[in-house]
C-alpha positions in Angstrom: 128.5 -181.1 -102.1 127.9 -177.6 -103.3 126.8 -175.3 -100.5 127.7 -171.8 -99.2 130.9 -172.0 -97.2 131.1 -168.4 -95.9 129.8 -164.9 -96.4 131.1 -163.2 -99.6 129.6 -159.9 -98.4 126.6 -158.5 -96.6 125.2 -155.1 -97.6 124.0 -152.4 -95.3 122.1 -149.2 -96.3 123.7 -146.0 -95.2 123.0 -142.3 -95.4 126.7 -141.5 -94.9 129.0 -143.9 -96.6 132.1 -141.8 -95.6 131.2 -142.0 -91.9 130.9 -145.8 -92.2 134.2 -146.1 -94.1 135.9 -143.9 -91.5 134.6 -146.0 -88.6 135.3 -149.4 -90.0 138.8 -148.5 -91.2 139.8 -146.7 -88.0 137.9 -148.5 -85.2 138.1 -152.0 -86.7 141.1 -151.8 -89.0 139.3 -153.0 -92.1 140.6 -151.9 -95.5 138.5 -150.1 -98.1 138.8 -152.2 -101.3 136.0 -150.9 -103.5 133.9 -147.7 -103.9 132.0 -147.2 -107.1 128.6 -146.5 -108.7 126.5 -149.6 -107.8 125.7 -151.7 -110.8 122.2 -151.4 -112.1 121.0 -149.0 -109.4 120.8 -145.4 -110.5 122.3 -142.9 -108.1 123.7 -145.5 -105.7 127.2 -145.8 -104.4 128.6 -149.2 -103.3 131.5 -149.6 -100.9 133.3 -152.7 -99.8 135.5 -153.1 -96.7 137.7 -156.2 -96.5 137.4 -158.9 -93.9 139.5 -161.3 -96.0 140.2 -161.8 -99.7 136.7 -163.4 -100.3 134.7 -161.7 -97.5 133.6 -158.1 -97.1 131.1 -155.8 -95.4 129.4 -153.7 -98.0 127.5 -150.4 -97.8 125.0 -148.9 -100.2 124.1 -145.2 -100.3 121.4 -143.6 -102.4 119.8 -140.1 -102.1 116.6 -141.6 -100.8 118.0 -143.5 -97.7 118.5 -140.4 -95.6 114.7 -139.7 -95.8 113.8 -143.1 -94.4 113.0 -142.8 -90.6 114.9 -144.9 -88.1 112.9 -146.4 -85.3 114.6 -148.6 -82.6 112.6 -151.7 -82.1 111.4 -151.7 -85.7 114.0 -150.8 -88.2 117.0 -151.5 -85.8 117.4 -153.6 -82.7 119.5 -151.1 -80.9 121.3 -153.8 -78.9 122.3 -157.5 -79.3 119.1 -158.6 -77.5 116.7 -156.1 -79.0 113.8 -156.7 -81.3 113.4 -155.4 -84.9 111.1 -156.3 -87.8 111.2 -159.9 -89.2 113.9 -160.2 -91.9 115.9 -157.2 -90.8 119.4 -157.1 -89.4 119.6 -157.8 -85.7 123.4 -157.7 -85.3 126.6 -158.5 -87.1 129.3 -160.7 -85.5 132.8 -160.5 -87.0 135.3 -163.3 -86.4 138.8 -163.4 -85.0 140.8 -166.6 -84.5 141.9 -166.4 -80.9 140.9 -165.0 -77.5 144.1 -162.9 -77.5 143.0 -161.2 -80.8 139.5 -160.7 -79.3 141.1 -158.8 -76.4 143.2 -156.8 -78.8 140.1 -155.8 -80.7 138.3 -154.8 -77.5 141.2 -152.5 -76.6 141.5 -151.1 -80.1 137.8 -150.2 -80.2 138.0 -148.6 -76.8 141.1 -146.6 -77.8 138.9 -145.0 -80.5 136.4 -143.8 -77.9 133.8 -146.5 -78.5 132.5 -148.3 -75.4 132.5 -152.1 -75.4 131.1 -154.7 -73.1 132.6 -158.2 -72.7 134.2 -160.4 -73.3 131.4 -163.0 -72.6 132.0 -166.7 -72.8 129.0 -168.3 -74.7 130.5 -171.8 -74.6 131.1 -172.3 -78.3 132.4 -168.7 -78.7 133.6 -165.7 -76.8 132.3 -162.3 -77.8 132.5 -158.5 -77.3 129.7 -156.1 -78.1 129.6 -152.4 -79.3 127.8 -150.0 -81.6 128.6 -148.6 -85.1 127.3 -145.6 -86.9 123.6 -145.3 -87.7 122.6 -147.6 -84.9 124.5 -150.7 -86.1 124.8 -153.4 -83.4 128.2 -155.1 -83.7 130.0 -158.0 -82.2 133.4 -159.6 -82.5 133.6 -163.3 -81.7 136.1 -166.2 -81.6 135.5 -169.9 -81.5 139.3 -170.4 -81.5 139.1 -172.8 -84.5 136.6 -175.1 -82.9 133.5 -176.2 -84.7 130.1 -176.1 -82.9 129.0 -179.5 -81.7 125.3 -179.8 -82.6 124.8 -182.7 -80.2 125.6 -180.2 -77.3 124.1 -177.0 -78.7 120.7 -178.0 -80.2 118.4 -177.7 -77.2 115.5 -180.3 -77.2 113.2 -177.8 -75.4 113.8 -175.0 -77.9 113.5 -177.5 -80.8 110.1 -178.6 -79.5 108.9 -175.0 -78.9 109.9 -174.1 -82.5 107.7 -176.9 -83.8 110.5 -179.0 -85.2 109.9 -182.7 -85.3 112.5 -185.4 -84.9 112.3 -186.1 -88.6 112.7 -182.5 -89.5 115.6 -182.1 -87.1 117.4 -185.0 -88.7 116.9 -183.4 -92.1 118.1 -180.0 -90.8 121.3 -181.5 -89.4 122.0 -183.4 -92.6 120.5 -181.6 -95.5 120.1 -183.5 -98.8 122.9 -183.3 -101.2 122.3 -182.0 -104.8 123.9 -183.1 -108.0 123.7 -180.5 -110.8 121.8 -182.0 -113.8 123.2 -182.0 -117.3 120.7 -179.3 -118.3 120.1 -176.2 -116.3 117.0 -176.2 -114.1 114.2 -174.0 -115.5 113.0 -171.0 -113.6 110.0 -172.2 -111.5 106.5 -171.0 -112.0 105.6 -168.1 -109.7 104.4 -169.5 -106.3 103.1 -166.9 -103.9 104.0 -169.2 -101.0 107.7 -169.0 -101.8 109.9 -166.0 -101.0 110.2 -163.3 -103.7 112.2 -160.1 -104.1 110.0 -157.0 -104.2 110.0 -155.2 -107.6 107.4 -153.4 -109.7 105.5 -156.1 -111.8 107.2 -155.0 -115.1 110.7 -155.2 -113.6 110.0 -158.5 -111.9 108.8 -160.0 -115.2 111.9 -158.6 -117.0 114.2 -160.2 -114.5 112.6 -163.5 -113.9 111.0 -163.9 -117.4 114.4 -163.5 -119.1 116.8 -166.4 -119.8 120.0 -166.7 -117.7 122.0 -165.8 -120.8 119.9 -162.6 -121.4 120.4 -161.5 -117.8 124.2 -162.2 -118.0 124.5 -160.2 -121.3 122.1 -157.3 -120.2 123.1 -156.7 -116.6 126.8 -157.6 -116.3 129.2 -154.7 -115.7 132.6 -156.4 -115.2 134.9 -153.5 -115.9 136.3 -151.7 -112.8 136.0 -147.9 -112.6 139.8 -147.6 -112.7 141.8 -149.4 -115.3 144.9 -150.4 -113.3 148.1 -149.9 -115.2 146.5 -147.9 -118.0 147.4 -144.2 -118.2 144.5 -141.8 -117.7 143.4 -140.1 -120.9 
């Protein structure tokens, strides 16, 4: 069944991409693998730091971001149990494979002058917690190769408080499969009850009123900024 099987990247806005790159390479040991003008967004830089060959943390910097006010409890949670606005990032948890690697990361982070609390044993994972630049709340966790057992970790009390019925829970635990039809599925009619990205009306119509082929041809930018192996002119 086709379904997401990991995170390709998640993108975070920054007012200082250099500071973020410095922190994530030095404190966490991630490698910078991409830094370029963000495709289709005028004045924006895009940076990617490698978690593995198919997974990165990405940063976006534009001239406007520095002027957006930060308010803990609204724009940022400030800590792993803090509140922030619906749909915003609460915290990021990075994976390591073993408890020994988790302890190594704790000591590496502390050796860079960053305070860490943990590790804490959550049952299905063990975690340490710390902060990143611009009020990021960060975590490193390990499940040591073990999958989460839903029979043990789906709490009936919380399920009921969330308004999830027994039939809904069954569906959530075993989502319906999907077979791609022979012909592509047409773009659905606009439904205000469904989630939508926020664009000016003309831009929204240009994006979602176009065919998939038109979007591919008009918006793709597949050439990297540096042509590897080609002498500079």
